[in-house]
C-alpha positions in Angstrom: -26.0 0.5 10.7 -28.5 -1.3 8.5 -26.4 -4.2 7.4 -24.1 -6.5 9.4 -20.3 -6.0 9.1 -18.3 -9.2 9.0 -15.0 -9.2 11.0 -12.4 -12.0 11.0 -11.9 -13.1 14.6 -8.6 -14.5 15.7 -8.9 -15.4 19.5 -5.1 -15.8 19.9 -2.9 -18.1 21.9 -2.3 -18.5 25.7 -4.8 -16.2 27.5 -6.1 -15.0 24.1 -9.3 -17.1 24.0 -10.2 -16.2 27.6 -9.9 -12.5 27.2 -11.5 -12.5 23.7 -14.5 -14.3 25.1 -14.8 -11.7 27.9 -14.7 -8.9 25.3 -17.4 -10.5 23.1 -19.6 -10.9 26.1 -19.4 -7.2 26.8 -20.0 -6.4 23.1 -23.1 -8.7 23.1 -24.5 -7.0 26.3 -24.0 -3.6 24.7 -25.9 -4.6 21.5 -22.8 -4.6 19.3 -23.5 -8.1 17.9 -26.7 -6.8 16.3 -24.4 -5.0 13.9 -21.3 -7.0 13.6 -20.7 -10.7 12.6 -17.4 -12.2 13.9 -16.1 -15.1 11.8 -13.4 -17.1 13.6 -10.2 -17.8 11.7 -7.3 -20.1 12.5 -4.1 -18.1 13.0 -1.1 -18.5 15.3 0.5 -21.3 17.3 -1.9 -24.0 16.3 -1.0 -23.4 12.7 2.7 -23.2 13.4 2.4 -26.5 15.3 1.1 -28.2 12.2 4.3 -27.3 10.4 3.0 -24.3 8.4 5.6 -21.6 8.8 3.2 -19.0 7.6 1.2 -19.2 10.9 -2.1 -18.7 9.0 -4.3 -21.1 7.0 -5.6 -20.5 3.5 -9.1 -20.3 4.8 -8.1 -17.6 7.3 -6.4 -15.6 4.5 -9.5 -15.7 2.4 -11.8 -14.6 5.2 -9.5 -11.7 6.2 -9.3 -10.5 2.5 -13.1 -10.8 2.2 -13.9 -8.8 5.4 -11.0 -6.3 5.5 -11.2 -6.3 9.3 -9.4 -8.4 11.9 -10.0 -8.5 15.7 -7.1 -10.4 17.2 -5.9 -11.6 20.5 -2.3 -12.0 21.5 -0.3 -14.6 19.5 2.9 -16.5 20.1 5.7 -16.8 17.5 8.4 -19.5 17.3 11.6 -18.1 18.9 14.7 -18.4 16.8 14.0 -20.9 14.0 10.6 -21.6 12.5 8.1 -19.1 11.2 8.2 -15.4 11.2 6.2 -13.3 13.7 2.5 -13.8 12.7 1.8 -10.3 14.1 4.3 -8.7 11.8 3.3 -10.9 8.9 -0.4 -9.9 9.1 0.5 -6.2 9.2 2.9 -6.4 6.3 1.0 -8.8 4.1 -2.1 -6.7 4.2 -0.5 -3.3 4.1 -1.6 -2.1 7.5 0.9 0.8 7.4 0.0 2.8 10.5 0.0 1.4 14.0 -2.0 3.6 16.3 -1.7 3.4 20.1 -3.4 5.6 22.6 -1.7 6.0 26.0 -4.0 7.5 28.6 -4.0 7.5 32.4 -7.0 5.4 33.6 -8.9 5.6 36.9 -8.0 2.9 39.3 -4.7 2.2 37.5 -2.1 3.6 39.8 1.2 4.7 38.3 4.1 7.1 39.4 2.5 9.8 37.3 -1.1 9.4 38.6 0.4 9.6 42.1 2.1 12.8 41.2 -0.9 14.3 39.4 0.9 14.3 36.1 -1.5 14.0 33.2 -0.6 11.3 30.5 -2.7 11.3 27.3 -0.9 11.0 24.0 -0.8 8.9 20.8 2.1 7.0 19.2 1.8 6.5 15.5 4.3 3.9 14.2 5.1 3.2 10.6 4.3 -0.5 10.4 5.7 -2.0 7.2 9.3 -1.0 6.6 12.6 -0.3 8.5 14.4 -3.4 9.9 11.0 -5.2 10.2 11.5 -6.2 6.6 13.5 -9.0 8.3 16.0 -9.0 5.4 19.0 -10.6 6.9 22.1 -12.3 5.5 25.3 -13.8 7.0 28.0 -12.1 4.9 31.2 -13.4 6.4 32.4 -15.7 9.2 31.9 -12.8 11.7 29.3 -10.4 10.2 25.6 -10.6 9.8 23.6 -7.9 8.0 20.0 -6.6 8.6 18.9 -4.4 5.8 16.9 -1.2 6.7 14.5 0.0 4.0 12.7 3.4 4.3 10.6 4.5 1.3 9.1 7.9 0.5 5.6 6.5 -0.2 5.8 4.5 3.1 6.6 7.7 5.0 3.9 9.6 3.2 1.3 7.0 4.1 2.0 7.0 7.9 2.4 10.8 8.1 -0.8 11.5 6.3 -2.6 9.1 8.6 -1.1 10.8 11.7 -2.0 14.3 10.7 -5.5 13.2 9.6 -6.1 11.6 13.0 -4.6 14.6 14.8 -7.0 16.9 12.9 -10.0 14.7 13.7 -9.1 14.6 17.4 -8.3 18.3 17.7 -4.6 17.7 18.5 -2.7 20.9 17.9 0.9 19.6 18.1 2.5 16.5 16.4 6.1 15.4 16.9 8.2 13.4 14.6 10.6 11.1 16.5 13.7 10.1 14.5 17.5 9.5 14.5 18.3 11.7 11.5 21.4 13.0 13.2 23.0 9.6 12.6 20.9 7.9 9.8 20.9 11.1 7.7 19.3 9.5 4.6 16.8 7.0 6.0 15.6 8.9 9.0 16.3 12.1 7.1 13.7 11.0 4.5 11.2 10.1 7.2 11.6 13.6 8.8 11.5 15.4 5.4 8.2 13.7 4.4 6.8 14.5 7.9 7.2 18.2 7.3 5.9 17.8 3.7 2.7 16.0 4.9 2.2 18.6 7.7 2.1 21.4 5.2 -1.5 20.3 4.4 -2.5 21.0 8.0 -1.5 24.6 8.8 -3.5 24.6 12.0 -1.3 21.8 13.5 2.1 22.7 14.9 5.0 20.4 13.9 8.1 19.6 15.9 10.8 16.9 15.8 12.8 15.2 18.4 15.7 12.8 18.3 14.4 9.4 19.6 16.8 9.1 22.6 15.8 12.5 23.8 12.2 11.6 23.2 12.5 8.6 25.5 14.0 10.7 28.2 11.4 13.4 28.0 8.5 11.0 27.9 9.7 9.7 31.3 10.4 13.2 32.6 7.5 15.2 31.2 5.0 13.1 29.3 2.4 15.8 29.5 4.3 17.9 26.8 3.4 15.3 24.1 0.0 14.7 22.3 1.1 12.7 19.3 4.4 11.3 18.1 5.0 9.6 14.8 8.0 7.3 14.3 9.7 4.8 12.0 8.9 1.1 12.7 11.6 -0.1 15.1 11.9 3.1 17.1 8.1 3.3 17.2 7.9 -0.3 18.6 10.4 0.6 21.4 8.8 3.9 22.2 5.3 2.3 22.2 6.3 -0.1 25.0 8.0 2.6 26.9 4.8 4.7 26.7 2.8 1.7 27.9 4.9 1.7 31.0 3.7 5.2 31.8 0.1 4.2 32.0 0.4 0.9 33.8 1.7 -1.6 31.2 0.7 -3.3 28.0 -2.5 -4.5 29.6 -3.8 -0.9 29.2 -2.4 -0.1 25.7 -4.9 -0.5 22.8 -3.6 -0.9 19.3 -5.0 -0.5 15.8 -3.1 -1.3 12.5 -4.7 0.7 9.7 -4.4 0.0 6.0 -6.1 1.0 2.8 -7.8 -2.5 2.5 -7.3 -4.4 5.8 -7.2 -3.1 9.3 -6.2 -5.1 12.4 -7.2 -4.4 16.0 -5.2 -6.3 18.6 -3.9 -6.7 22.0 -0.1 -6.1 22.0 0.8 -7.8 25.2 2.0 -11.4 25.3 0.2 -14.7 25.5 1.1 -15.2 29.2 1.2 -19.0 29.0 1.9 -19.1 32.8 -1.6 -18.0 33.6 -3.4 -19.4 30.5 -6.5 -21.4 31.4 -6.7 -20.0 35.0 -9.3 -17.3 34.2 -7.3 -14.5 35.8 -6.1 -12.5 32.8 -6.9 -8.8 32.3 -9.0 -8.2 29.1 -8.7 -4.4 29.2 -6.2 -3.9 26.4 -8.1 -6.2 24.0 -11.4 -4.5 24.9 -10.0 -1.1 24.3 -8.6 -2.3 21.0 -12.1 -3.5 20.2 -13.4 0.0 21.0 -11.0 1.3 18.3 -12.5 -1.3 16.0 -16.1 -0.1 16.8 -15.2 3.5 16.1 -13.5 2.5 12.9 -16.7 0.9 11.6 -18.9 3.8 12.8 -20.4 2.3 16.0 -19.5 5.5 17.9 -22.4 5.3 20.4 -21.8 1.7 21.5 -18.0 2.4 21.7 -18.6 5.4 24.1 -21.1 3.4 26.2 -18.7 0.5 26.7 -15.7 2.8 27.2 -17.6 4.6 30.0 -18.6 1.3 31.6 -15.0 0.2 31.5 -13.8 3.5 33.1 -16.5 3.3 35.7 -15.5 -0.2 36.5 -11.8 0.7 36.9 -12.7 3.7 39.0 -14.8 1.6 41.4 -11.7 -0.4 42.2 -12.7 -3.7 40.4 -9.4 -5.2 39.3 -7.7 -8.3 38.0 -4.6 -9.5 39.9 -2.1 -7.5 37.7 -3.1 -4.0 38.8 -5.0 -1.9 41.3 -5.3 -1.5 45.0 -3.6 -4.5 46.5 -5.8 -4.3 49.6 -8.8 -5.3 47.5 -9.4 -8.8 46.4 -8.8 -9.3 42.7 -11.4 -10.8 40.4 -11.0 -13.1 37.5 -11.5 -12.4 33.8 -15.2 -13.4 33.8 -16.1 -11.4 36.8 -14.2 -8.4 35.4 -16.4 -8.6 32.3 -19.5 -9.0 34.4 -18.6 -5.8 36.3 -18.3 -3.9 33.0 -21.6 -5.3 31.8 -23.3 -4.2 35.0 -21.9 -0.7 34.5 -23.2 -0.2 31.0 -25.0 3.1 31.0 -22.8 4.5 33.8 -19.9 7.0 33.6 -16.7 7.6 35.5 -16.8 10.7 37.6 -13.3 11.8 36.4 -13.0 10.4 32.9 -16.5 10.6 31.4 -16.8 10.3 27.6 -19.6 12.0 25.7 -22.1 9.6 24.2 -23.3 10.5 20.7 -27.1 10.4 20.2 -26.7 7.9 17.4 -24.2 6.1 15.3 -22.8 7.6 12.1 -21.5 4.6 10.1 -18.7 5.4 7.7 -17.0 2.0 7.2 -16.4 1.4 3.5 -15.0 -1.9 2.2 -12.8 -1.1 -0.7 -12.8 -3.5 -3.7 -10.1 -6.1 -3.7 -7.1 -5.0 -5.9 -6.5 -7.2 -9.0 -2.7 -6.9 -8.7 0.0 -5.5 -6.4 -0.4 -1.7 -6.2 2.7 0.3 -7.0 3.0 3.4 -4.7 5.3 6.2 -5.7 6.3 9.7 -4.4 9.1 10.8 -6.7 8.2 10.0 -10.3 10.3 12.4 -12.4 13.7 12.1 -10.6 16.8 12.1 -12.9 19.6 9.7 -11.8 23.1 9.0 -13.0 25.6 6.3 -12.0 28.8 7.6 -10.5 30.5 4.5 -9.0 29.9 1.6 -6.7 30.5 0.3 -3.2 31.9 -3.3 -3.3 31.8 -5.3 -0.1 34.4 -8.0 0.2 35.3 -10.7 2.8 39.0 -10.4 3.7 41.4 -10.5 6.6 44.0 -8.4 4.8 44.9 -5.0 6.3 43.4 -1.9 4.6 46.7 -0.7 3.1 47.2 -4.1 1.3 43.6 -4.2 0.2 44.0 -0.7 -1.3 47.0 -1.7 -3.3 45.3 -4.8 -4.8 42.1 -2.9 -5.6 43.9 0.0 -7.2 45.6 -2.5 -9.5 42.4 -4.2 -10.4 40.6 -0.9 -11.2 43.5 0.7 -12.9 42.1 0.4 -16.5 38.5 1.2 -15.6 36.6 4.5 -15.4 36.8 4.3 -11.6 39.3 5.0 -8.9 39.3 3.7 -5.4 38.4 6.6 -3.1 37.7 5.1 0.3 37.8 1.8 2.3 35.7 1.5 5.4 35.1 -1.1 8.1 31.9 -1.2 10.1 31.1 2.2 8.6 34.4 3.9 9.7 37.0 5.0 7.1 40.3 3.1 7.4 41.8 4.2 4.1 43.2 6.6 2.7 43.1 8.1 6.2 42.0 6.8 9.6 43.5 5.5 12.9 45.3 2.3 13.6 43.2 2.2 16.8 40.1 1.4 14.7 39.5 -2.3 15.1 38.4 -4.1 12.0 36.4 -7.2 11.1 36.5 -9.4 8.0 33.9 -7.4 6.1 35.2 -4.4 4.1 33.6 -1.8 2.0 35.6 -0.4 -1.0 34.2 2.7 -2.7 34.9 3.4 -6.3 34.0 6.7 -8.0 34.3 8.0 -11.5 37.6 9.5 -12.4 35.8 11.9 -14.7 32.3 12.9 -13.4 31.5 14.4 -16.8 31.1 10.9 -18.1 28.3 10.0 -15.6 25.5 10.8 -18.0 26.7 8.4 -20.6 28.1 5.4 -18.7 25.2 3.7 -16.8 26.0 0.8 -14.4 27.6 -1.6 -16.9 31.2 -0.5 -16.4 30.9 -0.9 -12.6 29.5 -4.4 -13.0 32.3 -5.3 -15.4 34.8 -4.1 -12.8 33.0 -6.1 -10.1 33.7 -9.2 -12.2 37.4 -8.5 -12.2 37.5 -7.9 -8.5 35.5 -11.1 -7.9 38.3 -13.1 -9.4 40.6 -12.1 -6.6 38.2 -11.4 -3.6 35.1 -13.0 -2.1 32.3 -10.6 -2.9 29.6 -10.1 -0.1 27.6 -7.3 -1.7 27.5 -4.7 -4.4 25.8 -1.3 -4.3 25.7 1.1 -7.3 26.3 4.7 -6.4 24.0 7.3 -8.0 23.2 11.0 -7.9 19.5 11.8 -7.9 18.7 15.3 -9.3 22.3 16.2 -8.7 22.4 15.1 -5.1 24.5 12.1 -3.9 22.3 9.1 -3.1 24.8 7.7 -0.7 26.3 8.6 2.7 29.9 9.3 3.7 31.7 6.9 6.0 32.5 8.0 9.6 35.7 10.0 9.4 35.4 10.7 5.7 
């Protein structure tokens, strides 16, 4: 690589600075710093402590946007009140839409599966920007709080294209989509639909889907049957940590967050404040994330050399206190890095990685966009308004609610067709055994569907005003058909 590549360096909180220093020492010994320039930025607890709820300084923002690359240690986030998770904020703010984690059994890291001779080697690709991680929450009534879940077709397309492209590059012949489309038929249904659409461009890769709860069970029972799984954000987060448990814990789980303009490579374990400053932390996860960074910018040879040295070190029994043969004395963070450096040029006898003859740099820094980029999948869809769901706060029983709402909607184009509570229909049919809370959904649909093309949403909003004079309104959701297909779900029991 002829020119230096600048990378924003965020050492992290707690044990972060210690393990980051260990990784940079290994990089330096392997000649990586001849090609990369790390520019330290201020992100995390120190920024929160100054009262900045963003968790990132303006200077750090400018550096990250200039470099397009971040190498990041573990970072703490205020619990409860205060700022949002800086880890999530960075991914979302910079559009790092695909979280890539590789889970592989490592020599010297004993697990139930290594003892049983069960091979573990698979990737989890997690959509990184949407789902409940939008953090859009509202208290709606005395007793009910809402978290809004957003899944977009373009967001699905981005992560699925990234997953299939990576599988193709790695020679992976089977990709699974994990989902809960049996329950969340529209959101997870869209995620699953776009998975199969993206896969059509890779006829040599077999596609399969699995409900996420069955996926978790089968990962524990037979992890060897999976090579790559792509999931929505929250499910992907949970499955990723489960998968880490199969290979020894988060200390052995590298992570990359890939975007069109900014990519972030980070340790995903915690800041471990109980051992911070003692020099005993395990730098393996952060180092392996750094290897993903090196490969991302084209330093394939150096990445392979360091990877082999790490594997040889683990195979030799060198360990920090959190893993390995308990009959052997553990070493500290610095000594662990020293052992890796001493093994540069060596290979594991069981996990050797081929070393390319030279590097093939392919890192391209895209120009900074001048404005927010609109991403679209369905551009020619025809939609018509057919009614609305009105959410109200009330302690009245469903039958009394229905009588009042029918009176308020009597002279409108809409009729009351359903009342539900916590997603379950309680009117016009239902069971008195269904317990209810003070948050009610009332569905109104057109009396004459032939009028849909000419009405728009104005009449529904007008009716909303009438109902708002008698009930406390919590939310309002227009109901639409898209290309003749309902854009809304039924209630349970409807």
